[in-house]
C-alpha positions as CSV (number, residue, x, y, z in Angstrom):
1,M,37.0,-35.3,-188.4
2,K,35.2,-32.8,-190.1
3,L,37.8,-31.9,-192.3
4,S,37.6,-35.5,-193.7
5,L,33.6,-35.7,-193.5
6,I,34.2,-32.7,-196.5
7,L,37.2,-33.9,-198.3
8,V,36.1,-37.7,-198.6
9,P,32.4,-37.0,-200.3
10,F,34.9,-34.5,-202.9
11,A,37.3,-37.2,-203.3
12,L,34.8,-39.5,-203.9
13,L,33.3,-36.7,-206.8
14,I,36.4,-36.1,-208.4
15,L,37.3,-39.8,-209.0
16,G,33.9,-40.5,-210.3
17,M,34.4,-37.5,-212.6
18,S,37.8,-39.2,-213.7
19,R,36.4,-42.5,-215.1
20,P,35.9,-41.7,-218.8
21,V,32.5,-43.9,-219.7
22,P,30.2,-44.6,-215.9
23,L,30.6,-48.6,-214.9
24,P,27.4,-50.1,-214.4
25,F,25.7,-51.6,-211.3
26,P,24.4,-55.0,-210.4
27,S,21.2,-53.7,-211.1
28,E,22.1,-52.8,-215.0
29,F,22.2,-57.2,-215.4
30,G,18.7,-59.3,-215.5
31,E,18.3,-62.3,-213.8
32,G,19.6,-65.7,-215.1
33,T,22.5,-67.3,-216.4
34,E,23.0,-65.3,-219.4
35,E,23.0,-62.6,-217.3
36,L,25.3,-63.3,-214.9
37,V,27.2,-64.6,-217.3
38,R,26.8,-60.9,-219.4
39,M,27.8,-59.4,-215.9
40,L,30.8,-61.5,-215.1
41,S,32.5,-61.4,-218.4
42,Y,32.4,-57.5,-217.7
43,L,34.2,-57.7,-215.0
44,Q,36.3,-59.9,-216.4
45,E,37.0,-56.9,-218.9
46,A,37.3,-54.2,-216.0
47,K,40.0,-52.9,-214.5
48,L,40.9,-54.4,-211.2
49,A,39.4,-50.7,-209.7
50,D,36.5,-50.8,-211.3
51,R,35.8,-54.7,-210.2
52,A,36.8,-53.1,-206.6
53,Y,34.1,-50.6,-207.3
54,F,31.6,-52.7,-208.9
55,S,31.9,-55.4,-206.2
56,R,31.0,-52.4,-203.5
57,F,27.4,-53.1,-205.0
58,L,27.0,-56.5,-204.4
59,E,26.7,-56.4,-201.0
60,P,23.2,-57.7,-200.0
61,T,21.1,-55.3,-197.7
62,K,18.7,-55.8,-195.1
63,E,15.9,-56.4,-197.4
64,D,18.3,-58.7,-199.5
65,C,18.7,-61.5,-196.7
66,E,14.7,-61.9,-196.0
67,A,13.7,-62.3,-199.4
68,I,16.5,-65.1,-199.8
69,F,16.2,-66.5,-196.4
70,E,13.1,-67.3,-194.3
71,S,12.4,-64.9,-191.7
72,S,14.1,-66.4,-188.6
73,A,17.7,-66.1,-189.8
74,A,17.4,-63.5,-192.1
75,V,18.9,-61.4,-189.5
76,H,21.4,-63.5,-188.7
77,F,22.9,-63.5,-192.4
78,F,22.3,-59.8,-192.9
79,R,24.5,-59.5,-190.0
80,W,27.4,-61.9,-190.8
81,E,27.7,-60.0,-194.3
82,R,27.3,-56.4,-193.1
83,R,30.2,-57.8,-190.9
84,V,32.1,-60.1,-194.2
85,H,31.6,-57.3,-196.5
86,R,32.4,-54.9,-194.6
87,R,35.7,-56.0,-193.0
88,I,37.1,-58.0,-196.1
89,R,35.3,-56.0,-199.0
90,P,35.6,-58.6,-201.5
91,I,35.9,-58.6,-205.4
92,V,34.7,-60.3,-207.8
93,T,38.0,-61.7,-210.2
94,P,40.0,-63.7,-211.7
95,F,43.2,-64.8,-209.8
96,S,44.8,-64.0,-212.4
97,D,45.0,-62.8,-216.4
98,V,44.7,-66.6,-217.9
99,Q,41.8,-67.4,-216.2
100,T,39.3,-66.9,-219.1
101,E,37.0,-69.9,-218.5
102,L,33.9,-68.9,-216.5
103,A,31.9,-72.2,-214.8
104,I,28.6,-71.0,-213.8
105,W,26.3,-73.9,-212.2
106,E,22.5,-72.6,-210.9
107,T,21.0,-74.4,-208.6
108,H,18.0,-74.3,-205.5
109,R,16.6,-74.7,-202.1
110,A,15.6,-79.2,-203.0
111,E,18.8,-79.6,-205.3
112,L,20.9,-79.1,-202.2
113,L,19.0,-80.1,-200.0
114,S,19.8,-83.7,-200.9
115,Y,23.2,-82.5,-202.9
116,E,22.3,-83.4,-206.6
117,G,22.4,-82.3,-209.5
118,Q,24.5,-79.2,-210.1
119,A,24.0,-79.0,-206.5
120,S,26.6,-81.2,-205.3
121,A,29.7,-78.4,-207.2
122,F,28.6,-76.2,-204.2
123,P,30.5,-76.5,-201.1
124,G,29.5,-78.8,-198.6
125,G,28.3,-75.9,-196.0
126,Y,25.2,-74.9,-198.5
127,R,23.8,-78.6,-197.4
128,E,23.3,-77.1,-194.2
129,I,22.3,-73.7,-195.2
130,A,19.8,-74.5,-197.4
131,R,16.8,-75.2,-194.9
132,F,17.3,-71.3,-194.9
133,L,16.8,-71.2,-197.9
134,K,13.4,-69.4,-199.4
135,P,11.9,-72.1,-201.8
136,G,12.2,-70.7,-205.6
137,V,15.6,-69.2,-205.1
138,Q,18.2,-69.5,-207.3
139,V,21.6,-69.6,-206.4
140,Y,24.8,-69.5,-208.4
141,R,28.4,-70.8,-208.2
142,V,31.0,-69.2,-210.0
143,S,34.4,-70.1,-210.9
144,F,36.9,-67.9,-213.1
145,R,39.5,-70.9,-214.2
146,E,42.6,-71.4,-216.4
147,P,41.8,-73.3,-220.0
148,G,41.5,-76.8,-218.5
149,R,41.3,-77.0,-215.0
150,V,38.9,-77.6,-212.8
151,Y,39.1,-75.4,-210.4
152,G,40.1,-71.9,-210.0
153,A,38.5,-68.6,-208.5
154,S,35.5,-69.1,-207.3
155,Y,32.2,-67.3,-205.5
156,D,29.1,-68.3,-204.3
157,L,26.5,-67.7,-203.9
158,F,25.0,-65.0,-206.5
159,V,21.4,-64.1,-206.3
160,H,19.1,-61.9,-208.6
161,V,16.6,-60.8,-205.7
162,N,15.0,-57.2,-205.3
163,G,15.8,-56.6,-209.2
164,H,20.0,-56.9,-208.3
165,W,22.7,-59.5,-208.1
166,V,24.0,-60.1,-204.6
167,L,26.6,-61.6,-203.1
168,L,27.1,-63.4,-200.5
169,W,30.6,-64.4,-199.2
170,E,30.4,-67.7,-197.4
171,P,26.6,-68.2,-195.4
172,W,27.5,-71.2,-193.9
173,R,29.9,-70.1,-191.9
174,V,26.2,-69.4,-190.1
175,A,24.7,-72.3,-190.1
176,I,27.9,-73.8,-187.8
């Protein structure tokens, strides 16, 4: 046990030193659709190992969940996200090299509640959690697609909060 506590940080140090170019972090990309596109374009070009490394930093903190959701529900969403990110370890990546197009939908609480506008592109479960979102929080759904295709590798809910991007993984499961 003690040996692994020493070897793991050492291995991470060695791996980090082997990278020729430092990877960006989600906090290096600003708020808004253009910055989300810039971040996702980086991920499209990155190697799978770099995508996995980058995706680890998209896990929301308790403070992030408190900034996104009403206080009564924030702790439930945080526990869910912590469990998902630790068990599944989601990686934001196109499913194949031919998924070169990027589709992004942006919405907010009021649109999700009425399920109108761009909110209609979100899975139905987001209508259920809209009441827990704080007013003014912008949320994004992303899909990497093959040219001419409607479906692809979809990720939702991206939120820029507390100066960085986070990925909420199926938070609607908390409301079911």
